[in-house]
N, C-alpha and C positions, 0 to 999 in steps of 0.2 A: 774533325779528325785531329785530334790531338798527335803531334808524333812521339810527342815526350810516354804515351800511354802504349804506341804499339811499341817504343825499345822495352818497355816494363818487359810486354809479352812477346817477346820476342825470342825464347827457349819454346813456348808454348807453339806460338806461329810454325816455327821450323819444323817442331814434330808434326802438326798438322799437315802441313804440307808435304815432309814427304811419307806422309799415310795416304794422300790425297794421290800422289804421284804411283804410287803403289797400286790404288785401288784403279785408277787408271786404266792399267791393262785389263785389269777381270768385269770391265763397262764391257756389253755388247752389246751394238746394233743394227740392224737388218735394214738398208735402205731400197726401195724395190721401184721399179719403172715396167709402163705397158701392162698392167695387171699381172703383176709377178713375172713377167716372161724373163725378166733380167734383175737378180738379186746381188746383192753386196752386202756382204756384214763386215763391218769394223769396230775396232774397238778405241776405248778413250782416250788412244796416243794419235789415234786418225791411221793408223795402220789395218791397212785389207787383210783380213783374214779368210775370205772366201768368195768365189764369184761363179755362180752360180748360173746358167740359160737354158730355158724350157729349150724342146727340140724344135718346137713349132716357131722361135726368134733366128735360128739358123738357118738364114737361105742365103746362100752362096749370088746368088741375082742382087740381092740387097743390103750389101754391106752397109751404107750410110745407114737404114735403119738398127741394125746392130749395133753401130757405133753409137747412134745416137741414146739408143736404151742403156746403154751398159757408162754412161756420161750421166742420166739422169738418174739411174740406180746411186751411182757413188755421189753424189750432187745429194741424193736426197738422206742418202748415209750420211752426210757427214754436217747436215742441218739436224738430225736425230742425236749425233753426238753433242753438236755443240746444244743443244735443247735440255739435254740432259747432264751436261757439265754443270750447266748453268740453275737446273733447279736441285743440283746435288749439292753445290759448291758455292752459292748463291748467297744459302741463307746462312752458311759458314765464314763467308768470309766477310758478312754485314757482322757477323758477331763477335771479331777480333777486331773487329774498329777499319777493318779493308773496305774501300769502294769494291762491289763487286765486278764490276768494270773495267777494274785493275787487273784483277784475272785472266782478261784476254778470250772469254770466250763468246 
């Protein structure tokens, strides 16, 4: 990776990064657990947009199970966001001469 080449393309990189930041809000994934008993929608900025629980998941006698379902759905959503970002932006970073790992996904 030639640092001078990156500097030559600084304006282009800056524009692409701004577009990427805007796009993050439009990426939406759904993480789920327990066969869909708990679902979490999350955007590319890792913001939780919605939480859905199936009625059968809500049992006052088994709060630890519900907590585990929510945690697992959240973790699943986070992994899906990371995978989506890697696939969408990894190639773009490579074309700009940036190591995709530097993007932090």
